ROTORTOR-361821 format. One line per field, with one value per residue (C-alpha): residue number from 1; x, y, z. Coordinates in pm, 1 decimal. Example, Ala and Ser with C-alpha at 12.3 -4.5 7.8 and 13.67 -1.06 7.14 Angstrom:
REM ROTORTOR-361821
k: c(1|2)
east: c(1230.0|1367.0)
north: c(-450.0|-106.0)
up: c(780.0|714.0)
//
This chain:
REM ROTORTOR-361821
k: c(1|2|3|4|5|6|7|8|9|10|11|12|13|14|15|16|17|18|19|20|21|22|23|24|25|26|27|28|29|30|31|32|33|34|35|36|37|38|39|40|41|42|43|44|45|46|47|48|49|50|51|52|53|54|55|56|57|58|59|60|61|62|63|64|65|66|67|68|69|70|71|72|73|74|75|76|77|78|79|80|81|82|83|84|85|86|87|88|89|90|91|92|93|94|95|96|97|98|99|100|101|102|103|104|105|106|107|108|109|110|111|112|113|114|115|116|117|118|119|120|121|122|123|124|125|126|127|128|129|130|131|132|133|134|135|136|137|138|139|140|141|142|143|144|145|146|147|148|149|150|151|152|153|154|155|156|157|158|159|160|161|162|163|164|165|166|167|168|169|170|171|172|173|174|175|176|177|178|179|180|181|182|183|184|185|186|187|188|189|190|191|192|193|194|195|196)
east: c(3069.9|3424.2|3679.5|3982.4|4347.8|4418.6|4107.5|4101.5|4068.7|3751.0|3648.8|3880.8|3601.8|3898.3|4043.5|4364.4|4675.6|4717.7|5071.7|5179.6|5309.9|5169.7|4962.7|4803.5|4431.1|4352.2|4163.3|4298.7|4133.4|4326.1|4258.4|4277.0|4343.0|4068.7|3813.7|3818.7|3579.4|3511.6|3606.0|3693.2|3926.6|3780.4|3771.1|3955.6|4323.3|4304.8|4656.8|4775.5|4872.7|5244.3|5163.3|4870.3|5152.5|5461.6|5135.0|5032.0|5425.7|5420.4|5045.8|5028.2|4682.7|4749.1|5026.3|4890.6|4745.6|4797.3|4859.5|4525.9|4346.2|4559.1|4494.8|4135.4|4159.7|4238.9|4029.1|3752.5|3498.6|3551.4|3289.0|3084.7|3096.0|2760.0|2388.0|2228.3|1924.0|1718.6|1978.3|1811.3|1600.2|1364.3|1364.8|1002.2|810.8|928.5|1241.9|1570.4|1608.4|1826.1|2047.4|2170.6|1820.0|1988.5|2289.8|2272.3|2161.3|1983.3|1802.2|1712.9|1662.9|1409.3|1182.1|1161.4|1043.6|795.4|694.5|587.1|389.4|198.9|147.9|14.6|-155.7|-352.3|-419.3|-555.7|-922.4|-956.4|-1138.9|-833.7|-532.4|-490.4|-442.3|-102.2|-215.1|-168.6|-360.2|-619.7|-629.8|-600.9|-900.9|-1060.0|-1014.0|-1142.6|-1464.1|-1363.9|-1422.9|-1173.6|-1345.8|-1316.0|-1195.4|-976.2|-1233.8|-1422.1|-1114.9|-1132.4|-1456.6|-1473.1|-1150.2|-1268.5|-1616.2|-1418.1|-1203.7|-1441.6|-1627.7|-1302.4|-1114.3|-1173.7|-1245.1|-1522.5|-1684.3|-1660.1|-1309.4|-1397.0|-1045.1|-1150.4|-1110.3|-795.6|-629.0|-936.8|-774.0|-426.4|-570.1|-812.0|-561.7|-236.8|-482.9|-525.3|-157.0|-84.7|-369.5|-296.4|-2.8|-138.3|-9.0|-412.2|-479.7|-197.5)
north: c(-8571.4|-8623.0|-8591.1|-8420.9|-8470.1|-8071.6|-7812.2|-7586.9|-7730.3|-7678.8|-7876.4|-7620.2|-7715.3|-7554.3|-7284.5|-7240.7|-7118.0|-6656.5|-6783.1|-6644.1|-6928.6|-7247.2|-7468.5|-7649.1|-7640.3|-7351.4|-7538.2|-7345.3|-6953.6|-6693.3|-6317.9|-6066.3|-5742.0|-5448.5|-5262.6|-4926.4|-4939.2|-5306.0|-5441.9|-5781.0|-5999.5|-5859.6|-6117.6|-6413.1|-6533.9|-6940.6|-7120.9|-7483.2|-7610.8|-7531.2|-7122.3|-7073.1|-7180.8|-6932.8|-6669.4|-6791.1|-6751.7|-6393.9|-6303.0|-5967.0|-5843.7|-5467.6|-5444.0|-5058.3|-4948.7|-4638.2|-4614.3|-4502.3|-4803.4|-5077.8|-4980.7|-4964.9|-5256.6|-5468.2|-5299.5|-5551.5|-5289.0|-5306.9|-5325.5|-5224.3|-4828.8|-4816.2|-4977.7|-5205.6|-5117.8|-5416.5|-5209.5|-4885.6|-4670.6|-4666.7|-5030.3|-5213.1|-5346.4|-5759.6|-5607.4|-5675.3|-5411.3|-5081.8|-5241.9|-4872.8|-4790.8|-5121.7|-5170.7|-5546.5|-5753.9|-5995.6|-5670.8|-5606.1|-6015.5|-6057.5|-5720.5|-5805.3|-6175.7|-5997.5|-5814.3|-6148.8|-6335.2|-5954.6|-6001.0|-6354.7|-6332.2|-6049.9|-6199.3|-6519.5|-6557.6|-6504.2|-6826.9|-7033.8|-6776.4|-7043.0|-7323.2|-7368.4|-7522.6|-7843.3|-7842.3|-7652.7|-7966.2|-8254.5|-8026.6|-8115.5|-8490.4|-8498.7|-8328.6|-8055.9|-7668.4|-7436.8|-7328.0|-7686.8|-7775.6|-8079.2|-8217.5|-8200.8|-8300.8|-8646.9|-8719.0|-8741.8|-8926.2|-9151.1|-9166.0|-9243.3|-9447.8|-9702.8|-9619.3|-9719.8|-9970.8|-10328.6|-10427.3|-10301.1|-10337.5|-10702.6|-10749.6|-10549.4|-10411.7|-10148.0|-9902.1|-9859.3|-9557.6|-9393.3|-9488.2|-9366.9|-9091.8|-9016.3|-9119.7|-8908.9|-8643.0|-8712.5|-8696.1|-8390.5|-8186.0|-8308.0|-8154.1|-7866.9|-7528.4|-7373.8|-7617.3|-7526.3)
up: c(-1473.8|-1511.4|-1283.9|-1349.8|-1272.2|-1223.0|-1043.6|-1265.6|-1582.7|-1818.0|-2165.6|-2391.3|-2680.1|-2938.9|-2759.5|-2787.7|-2501.5|-2555.3|-2506.1|-2837.4|-3072.5|-2868.2|-3004.0|-2709.5|-2582.7|-2360.1|-2063.0|-1711.1|-1734.4|-1606.8|-1558.2|-1825.9|-1809.8|-1577.5|-1755.0|-1614.3|-1375.8|-1270.0|-1026.4|-1133.9|-1336.8|-1731.0|-1933.9|-1896.9|-2070.9|-2146.0|-2108.6|-2091.4|-1810.0|-1839.8|-1949.5|-1662.8|-1402.6|-1515.6|-1583.8|-1195.5|-1074.7|-1223.3|-1110.6|-934.0|-852.6|-739.3|-1056.9|-1226.7|-900.2|-710.5|-303.0|-252.6|-419.0|-330.7|26.1|-46.2|-182.4|75.5|325.1|471.4|423.2|36.5|-173.6|92.6|70.1|-165.7|-99.6|-339.0|-382.5|-167.3|159.5|58.2|231.1|-52.0|-59.2|-44.1|211.0|120.4|29.0|313.2|592.2|585.2|817.8|892.9|1082.1|1304.0|1575.3|1531.4|1190.6|1429.7|1509.4|1134.2|1034.0|1389.3|1305.0|938.8|1054.5|1309.3|1042.1|818.2|1105.4|1139.3|812.7|789.9|1108.1|915.4|674.4|802.2|891.0|1261.7|1360.1|1153.5|1309.7|1604.7|1381.8|1131.5|816.9|829.1|1182.4|957.0|743.9|988.9|1126.3|816.5|809.3|1101.7|1068.3|1263.2|1280.1|1402.7|1748.5|1910.6|2251.0|2345.1|2502.4|2213.4|1973.7|2118.0|2150.1|1747.2|1750.8|1956.4|1747.5|1420.6|1558.1|1677.1|1306.7|1052.9|1321.1|1216.1|1557.4|1583.6|1252.4|1251.1|1088.6|764.1|649.5|370.1|597.8|666.3|446.9|655.1|968.7|903.3|788.9|1112.7|1343.3|1155.0|1219.1|1543.3|1672.4|1458.3|1607.1|1988.2|2016.3|1822.2|2045.5|2007.7|2280.5|2535.1)
//
């Protein structure tokens, strides 16, 4: 991507400067007239560098506004007067929480996280609830079920280590990938929360 000398320059692609009588390329965007009921710049005008500088030096965002509109626009709460769909009381379960029900935003986020964890646990089979998905894959690698204890895990690991390690099978290195998978699975499972 080509770096421009001036921040905010856009390739003109045939646009001319909006200033009457100027034939330079319109490469700099400036706010247009406000549309009624729209909070934003409306349509953009395009100027050359000299005319966008001139426009910016005389631009007044509040031009044409009543005193009450100016006060409302300067308020830190401006734009937050109405609830968006996700924050309405009738928002769905998987939507963002209704912030009005909480005094602290972190409580709302925490409540949503708790609900998510609760749903996930309900979806999981009881025998698999002890282990994360990665830990369950590691159990499959070792050929174990989810109802094991730490001693069974250690015995299975020792048996597989002897089976695949070259020192125990006459120097055969053909099982190196399998040996590595067994070691990685054991390293993950030995620190699993299910055994604490």
